[in-house]
VMD Tcl script that draws the C-alpha trace (Angstrom):
set ca {
  {92.23 86.33 101.10}
  {89.53 88.58 102.34}
  {88.39 89.26 98.61}
  {87.62 85.60 98.44}
  {86.10 85.05 101.61}
  {83.65 87.81 100.63}
  {82.68 86.18 96.95}
  {82.11 82.75 98.60}
  {78.70 85.17 99.24}
  {77.50 86.17 95.71}
  {74.94 85.48 94.02}
  {76.46 83.67 91.17}
  {77.65 80.20 91.38}
  {80.35 80.45 89.15}
  {81.94 83.24 91.47}
  {81.16 81.37 94.71}
  {83.37 77.99 92.77}
  {86.09 80.06 91.93}
  {86.37 81.74 95.18}
  {86.63 78.02 96.95}
  {89.27 77.39 94.38}
  {90.87 80.24 95.39}
  {90.93 79.73 99.17}
  {92.56 76.21 98.63}
  {95.62 77.48 96.91}
  {96.29 80.54 99.43}
  {95.62 77.43 101.96}
  {94.94 79.44 105.03}
  {93.24 77.98 107.96}
  {91.23 81.27 108.60}
  {88.96 80.17 105.40}
  {87.98 76.87 106.65}
  {84.77 77.86 108.47}
  {83.35 79.90 105.60}
  {84.36 76.66 103.11}
  {82.45 74.67 105.64}
  {79.39 76.53 105.01}
  {80.13 76.40 101.31}
  {79.86 72.21 101.69}
  {76.25 73.41 102.00}
  {75.82 75.62 99.14}
  {72.71 74.70 96.33}
  {75.22 74.13 93.66}
  {77.41 71.22 92.87}
  {80.13 73.22 91.23}
  {80.49 75.37 94.43}
  {80.37 72.26 96.63}
  {82.87 70.44 94.80}
  {85.33 73.24 95.17}
  {85.18 73.69 98.78}
  {85.29 70.16 99.21}
  {88.53 70.17 97.03}
  {90.09 73.64 98.84}
  {89.39 72.06 102.43}
  {91.48 68.81 101.40}
  {94.10 71.37 100.27}
  {94.10 73.27 103.42}
  {94.02 69.99 105.36}
  {92.52 71.40 108.60}
  {91.35 68.54 110.98}
  {87.73 70.52 111.49}
  {86.86 69.61 108.18}
  {86.77 65.76 108.60}
  {83.21 65.49 109.88}
  {81.55 67.77 107.61}
  {83.48 66.06 104.81}
  {82.39 62.88 105.73}
  {78.54 63.86 105.92}
  {79.33 65.25 102.37}
  {80.59 62.05 101.53}
  {77.46 60.08 102.70}
  {75.14 62.98 101.63}
  {76.17 64.22 97.92}
  {75.10 62.64 94.47}
  {76.99 61.50 91.77}
  {80.64 62.70 90.54}
  {80.38 65.23 93.74}
  {81.04 62.63 96.24}
  {84.22 61.90 94.87}
  {85.72 65.40 95.71}
  {84.93 64.80 99.97}
  {86.36 61.39 99.32}
  {89.85 62.46 98.35}
  {89.84 65.74 100.21}
  {89.68 62.98 103.47}
  {92.60 61.05 102.02}
  {94.25 64.40 102.03}
  {93.74 65.31 105.17}
  {94.64 61.84 107.04}
  {92.59 62.00 109.66}
  {91.45 58.40 111.41}
  {87.80 59.44 111.47}
  {87.24 59.23 107.86}
  {88.25 55.42 107.90}
  {84.63 53.89 108.48}
  {82.80 56.23 106.26}
  {85.67 55.45 103.54}
  {85.52 51.79 103.87}
  {81.85 51.96 103.36}
  {82.09 53.73 100.28}
  {84.10 50.84 99.27}
  {80.76 49.34 99.09}
  {79.07 51.91 96.90}
  {77.58 51.19 93.67}
  {79.73 53.53 91.73}
  {82.91 52.43 91.14}
  {84.64 55.59 91.10}
  {83.67 56.61 94.38}
  {85.16 53.09 95.37}
  {88.61 54.28 93.60}
  {88.26 57.17 95.35}
  {87.93 55.35 98.74}
  {90.45 53.11 98.15}
  {92.78 56.13 97.41}
  {92.01 57.85 100.50}
  {92.48 54.60 102.81}
  {95.59 54.05 101.52}
  {96.71 57.72 102.72}
  {95.48 57.50 105.35}
  {97.14 53.98 106.67}
  {95.05 52.82 109.88}
  {95.77 49.06 110.52}
  {91.89 48.96 110.12}
  {91.85 49.61 106.37}
  {93.94 46.54 105.50}
  {91.12 43.90 105.17}
  {88.61 46.37 103.56}
  {91.24 47.02 100.99}
  {92.19 43.40 100.46}
  {88.45 43.00 99.54}
  {88.85 45.58 97.16}
  {91.51 43.67 95.22}
  {88.48 41.34 93.94}
  {86.49 44.48 92.60}
  {84.57 44.03 89.54}
  {86.55 47.31 88.39}
  {90.14 47.30 87.30}
  {90.57 50.96 88.85}
  {89.42 49.68 92.24}
  {91.58 46.73 92.13}
  {94.66 49.04 91.29}
  {94.03 51.75 93.88}
  {93.54 49.13 96.39}
  {96.83 47.32 95.18}
  {98.39 50.56 95.14}
  {96.92 51.88 99.06}
  {98.49 48.52 100.30}
  {101.47 49.26 98.91}
  {101.32 52.27 101.07}
  {100.34 50.68 103.83}
  {102.87 47.91 104.03}
  {100.83 45.35 106.27}
  {102.25 41.87 106.06}
  {98.67 40.86 106.38}
  {98.16 42.27 102.30}
  {100.79 39.36 100.94}
  {98.40 36.59 100.26}
  {95.37 38.68 98.84}
  {98.27 40.66 96.36}
  {99.94 37.61 95.59}
  {96.54 36.43 94.37}
  {96.31 39.73 92.77}
  {99.46 38.96 90.40}
  {96.97 36.74 88.10}
  {94.68 39.62 88.10}
  {93.47 39.72 84.03}
  {94.45 43.40 83.75}
  {98.57 44.27 83.74}
  {97.98 47.55 85.49}
  {96.54 45.63 88.65}
  {99.46 42.63 88.93}
  {102.10 45.87 88.47}
  {100.78 47.34 91.20}
  {100.69 44.24 93.13}
  {104.04 43.29 92.31}
  {105.09 46.76 93.56}
  {103.42 46.30 96.83}
  {104.37 42.96 97.59}
  {108.21 44.39 96.93}
  {107.14 47.11 99.41}
  {105.72 44.83 102.03}
  {108.93 42.93 101.69}
  {107.57 39.88 103.17}
  {109.20 36.40 101.81}
  {106.20 34.77 101.15}
  {105.99 37.12 97.69}
  {109.06 35.25 96.41}
  {107.37 32.05 94.49}
  {104.63 33.91 93.32}
  {106.78 37.01 92.18}
  {109.42 35.17 90.18}
  {106.34 33.05 88.46}
  {105.55 36.64 87.50}
  {108.80 37.13 85.72}
  {107.50 35.38 83.08}
  {104.52 37.64 82.88}
  {103.55 38.32 79.22}
  {103.49 42.22 79.83}
  {107.03 43.88 80.00}
  {106.25 46.31 83.14}
  {104.91 43.75 85.28}
  {108.29 41.36 84.71}
  {109.92 44.49 85.25}
  {108.19 45.36 88.59}
  {108.19 41.95 89.80}
  {111.97 41.90 89.29}
  {112.42 45.19 91.43}
  {110.03 43.81 94.40}
  {112.54 40.70 94.07}
  {115.29 43.03 95.07}
  {113.58 44.75 97.64}
  {112.86 41.30 99.43}
  {116.32 40.53 98.81}
  {115.72 36.59 99.12}
  {118.44 34.54 97.61}
  {115.68 32.09 96.37}
  {115.15 34.45 93.82}
  {118.25 34.49 92.15}
  {117.91 32.11 89.86}
  {114.93 33.73 88.13}
  {116.55 36.65 88.05}
  {118.97 35.55 86.24}
  {116.93 33.87 83.76}
  {115.42 37.81 83.58}
  {118.61 38.93 82.05}
  {117.68 37.13 78.66}
  {114.42 39.07 78.88}
  {113.72 41.04 75.35}
  {113.32 44.21 77.22}
  {115.56 46.39 78.50}
  {114.04 47.56 81.62}
  {113.11 43.97 82.41}
  {117.02 43.54 82.04}
  {118.17 46.16 84.00}
  {115.62 45.38 86.88}
  {116.61 42.00 87.20}
  {120.44 43.13 87.58}
  {119.65 45.53 89.94}
  {117.76 42.92 92.14}
  {120.86 40.88 91.94}
  {123.46 43.13 92.85}
  {120.49 43.89 95.99}
  {120.15 40.40 96.49}
  {124.43 39.99 96.45}
  {125.14 43.10 98.40}
  {122.48 41.98 101.36}
  {124.01 38.38 101.45}
  {127.44 39.77 101.55}
  {126.78 42.62 104.66}
  {126.24 39.19 106.81}
  {128.99 37.64 106.35}
}
mol new
graphics top color blue
foreach p $ca { graphics top sphere $p radius 0.5 }
foreach p [lrange $ca 0 end-1] q [lrange $ca 1 end] { graphics top cylinder $p $q radius 0.2 }
display resetview
């Protein structure tokens, strides 16, 4: 610990960067103040490593400096404060991360969506629903993934729309998010997704229908038992079992 802290003052950027990474792995809160100083380093790699280390340590003292770094850094260096803020999970980061969802860099928008999903604040739902319309598929995917973690019913309609996305991974993430939310309003769109041309979207739609447990899905799931893909057939069988178990529990 003491050696790594001392190395943060070294004249070589590579040494300072390695020291920051080491302190992140050690995870000792005593290093926070020194790492906050390293966030102001003149070298990109050092600032990147310091931000990453602060996220690993998870100390709330780092939230405001990381929010500043999110605004003031440039290029890919800005991604790391976003991920670090998600790992810390402090609600003070919500507004800066929502602002980052509008950034011209799609990788930063994607990182911001991921981080907002980790924070799980009610304020993030609408911005993440907007992210489902982003021009870049990874941002849409991260938005759906984040909404799955939050589990807010306000996202159901936008996620049902995302089941029609032109990227299969986005459709899959939307199906899983709808299963996590568990709202019966998603049953018909998910039944339609059982006809998707990508097997893992059909599989995840079947899984989601099982989580929702609505008997309206039974006929579509029985049809999915004839699917050409084994994973889809298994997911449909398990979903039918879940619906049956839920029905039996209420009798």
